[in-house]
MIDOSE-1310 file (N, C-alpha, C; in nm, 2 decimals, decimal comma, always signed):
residues 45
maen	-4,14/-1,16/-5,15/-4,11/-1,05/-5,23/-4,21/-1,04/-5,35; -4,27/-0,94/-5,38/-4,34/-0,93/-5,49/-4,27/-0,93/-5,62; -4,35/-0,97/-5,72/-4,26/-0,99/-5,86/-4,23/-0,85/-5,91; -4,29/-0,74/-5,89/-4,25/-0,62/-5,95/-4,13/-0,54/-5,87
eepi	-4,10/-0,60/-5,76/-3,99/-0,53/-5,69/-3,85/-0,60/-5,73; -3,76/-0,50/-5,76/-3,64/-0,55/-5,80/-3,54/-0,58/-5,67; -3,46/-0,67/-5,67/-3,37/-0,72/-5,55/-3,29/-0,61/-5,50; -3,25/-0,58/-5,37/-3,17/-0,48/-5,32/-3,03/-0,56/-5,33
hvtt	-2,93/-0,48/-5,38/-2,79/-0,53/-5,36/-2,71/-0,44/-5,27; -2,65/-0,51/-5,19/-2,58/-0,40/-5,09/-2,44/-0,47/-5,08; -2,34/-0,38/-5,08/-2,21/-0,43/-5,05/-2,17/-0,51/-4,93; -2,06/-0,58/-4,92/-2,04/-0,66/-4,80/-2,02/-0,58/-4,68
drar	-1,94/-0,47/-4,69/-1,90/-0,37/-4,59/-2,03/-0,30/-4,53; -2,13/-0,25/-4,63/-2,23/-0,19/-4,57/-2,33/-0,29/-4,50; -2,34/-0,41/-4,54/-2,42/-0,51/-4,49/-2,37/-0,55/-4,37; -2,25/-0,54/-4,34/-2,19/-0,57/-4,20/-2,21/-0,46/-4,11
agst	-2,19/-0,34/-4,17/-2,20/-0,21/-4,09/-2,06/-0,19/-4,02; -1,96/-0,23/-4,07/-1,83/-0,22/-4,01/-1,72/-0,30/-4,07; -1,60/-0,31/-4,02/-1,50/-0,38/-4,07/-1,48/-0,51/-4,00; -1,41/-0,62/-4,04/-1,38/-0,74/-3,96/-1,24/-0,74/-3,92
phmt	-1,20/-0,76/-3,81/-1,07/-0,74/-3,75/-1,00/-0,87/-3,77; -1,06/-0,99/-3,81/-1,01/-1,11/-3,81/-0,94/-1,16/-3,68; -1,02/-1,14/-3,58/-0,96/-1,16/-3,43/-1,05/-1,31/-3,41; -1,14/-1,34/-3,47/-1,20/-1,46/-3,47/-1,12/-1,60/-3,48
ryvl	-1,03/-1,59/-3,59/-0,94/-1,70/-3,63/-0,85/-1,72/-3,51; -0,80/-1,63/-3,45/-0,71/-1,64/-3,31/-0,80/-1,68/-3,20; -0,91/-1,65/-3,19/-0,99/-1,70/-3,06/-1,03/-1,85/-3,09; -1,07/-1,87/-3,22/-1,09/-2,02/-3,22/-0,96/-2,11/-3,23
gigl	-0,85/-2,07/-3,28/-0,74/-2,13/-3,27/-0,68/-2,16/-3,12; -0,70/-2,06/-3,06/-0,66/-2,07/-2,92/-0,75/-2,16/-2,83; -0,86/-2,16/-2,85/-0,97/-2,25/-2,79/-0,95/-2,39/-2,83; -0,92/-2,42/-2,96/-0,90/-2,53/-3,00/-0,78/-2,61/-2,95
llvi	-0,67/-2,52/-2,93/-0,55/-2,56/-2,88/-0,58/-2,61/-2,72; -0,65/-2,53/-2,65/-0,67/-2,56/-2,52/-0,75/-2,68/-2,48; -0,86/-2,70/-2,59/-0,94/-2,84/-2,58/-0,85/-2,96/-2,60; -0,76/-2,94/-2,69/-0,66/-3,04/-2,74/-0,58/-3,07/-2,60
vafg	-0,51/-2,96/-2,53/-0,44/-3,00/-2,42/-0,52/-3,06/-2,31; -0,66/-3,00/-2,29/-0,74/-3,05/-2,17/-0,76/-3,21/-2,20; -0,81/-3,23/-2,31/-0,83/-3,39/-2,37/-0,69/-3,46/-2,32; -0,59/-3,41/-2,37/-0,46/-3,49/-2,36/-0,42/-3,50/-2,20
iiiw	-0,45/-3,41/-2,12/-0,44/-3,43/-1,98/-0,54/-3,51/-1,93; -0,65/-3,52/-1,96/-0,76/-3,61/-1,91/-0,72/-3,76/-1,95; -0,68/-3,78/-2,07/-0,66/-3,92/-2,10/-0,52/-3,97/-2,05; -0,43/-3,88/-2,03/-0,28/-3,94/-1,96/-0,31/-3,93/-1,80
s	-0,40/-3,88/-1,74/-0,42/-3,90/-1,61/-0,48/-4,00/-1,54
């Protein structure tokens, strides 16, 4: 960036171009639970 240019400030919603539905936390939680169950089955069998 050149020294004479001012930085561009963009709000979070505009930078993302949409909303975040917070679905990721459920996907990560379910995936983690499945991995723990799978490791438990592998260890006990």
